C-alpha positions as CSV (number, residue, x, y, z in Angstrom):
1,X,110.6,96.6,66.9
2,X,109.1,100.0,67.8
3,X,105.7,99.8,69.6
4,X,103.2,102.5,68.7
5,X,102.3,105.0,71.3
6,X,99.0,104.2,73.0
7,X,96.9,107.0,74.5
8,X,95.3,106.1,77.8
9,X,92.3,108.3,78.4
10,X,90.6,108.4,81.7
11,X,87.0,109.6,81.5
12,X,85.4,111.2,84.5
13,X,81.7,112.0,84.7
14,X,80.5,114.8,87.0
15,X,77.1,115.9,88.0
16,X,76.8,119.2,90.0
17,X,73.7,120.2,91.9
18,X,71.1,118.7,89.4
19,X,71.0,115.3,91.2
20,X,68.6,116.7,93.8
21,X,66.2,117.6,91.0
22,X,65.6,114.0,89.8
23,X,62.0,112.9,90.3
24,X,62.7,109.8,92.4
25,X,65.4,107.4,93.6
26,X,64.7,104.9,90.7
27,X,65.5,107.6,88.2
28,X,68.6,108.6,90.2
29,X,69.8,105.0,90.3
30,X,69.4,104.8,86.5
31,X,71.4,108.0,86.0
32,X,74.2,106.6,88.2
33,X,74.3,103.4,86.2
34,X,74.5,105.4,82.9
35,X,77.2,107.6,84.4
36,X,79.3,104.6,85.4
37,X,78.8,103.0,82.0
38,X,80.1,106.1,80.3
39,X,83.0,106.8,82.7
40,X,86.3,104.8,82.5
41,X,87.9,106.1,85.7
42,X,85.6,108.0,88.1
43,X,82.2,109.5,88.8
44,X,81.6,112.6,91.0
45,X,78.3,113.9,92.4
46,X,78.5,117.3,93.8
47,X,76.0,119.1,96.2
48,X,73.6,116.2,96.8
49,X,70.8,117.2,99.2
50,X,70.7,115.0,102.3
51,X,66.9,115.5,102.5
52,X,66.4,113.5,99.3
53,X,69.4,111.0,99.3
54,X,71.1,109.6,102.3
55,X,74.6,108.2,102.5
56,X,73.4,104.6,102.9
57,X,71.3,104.8,99.8
58,X,74.2,106.2,97.8
59,X,76.6,103.5,98.9
60,X,74.0,100.8,98.1
61,X,73.3,102.3,94.6
62,X,77.0,102.4,93.8
63,X,77.6,98.8,95.1
64,X,74.8,97.6,92.8
65,X,76.7,99.0,89.7
66,X,80.0,97.6,90.8
67,X,81.9,100.7,92.0
68,X,85.2,99.8,93.7
69,X,85.7,102.7,96.0
70,X,83.5,105.5,97.3
71,X,84.5,108.7,99.2
72,X,81.9,111.0,100.7
73,X,82.3,114.5,102.2
74,X,80.2,117.1,103.7
75,X,79.5,119.9,101.2
76,X,77.6,122.4,103.5
77,X,79.0,123.6,106.8
78,X,76.5,126.5,107.3
79,X,73.9,125.5,109.9
80,X,71.3,127.7,108.1
81,X,71.8,126.1,104.7
82,X,70.3,122.8,103.5
83,X,72.7,120.0,104.3
84,X,74.4,118.4,101.3
85,X,77.3,116.1,100.5
86,X,79.7,115.2,97.7
87,X,80.4,111.7,96.4
88,X,83.5,110.6,94.5
89,X,83.5,107.0,93.2
90,X,86.3,105.2,91.4
91,X,85.3,102.5,88.9
């Protein structure tokens, strides 16, 4: 018997630059949780200011919501610019 074609959609949720504008880390943690709930495959956070969010906090926040893999990379290489980083998380 012929099986119907099933469409497998992978939903990625991306935030670019606005993460640094959140009022506090509790609000940011809530946004991460909502992003992970909406995404089916991955979450990306681009241009996160290191002055407001450090790598350890980000790893801990993703671990709390059950993310399986996290990759971080430096986004700014210019010594005069504000340091920032990108995070890619697979659900």
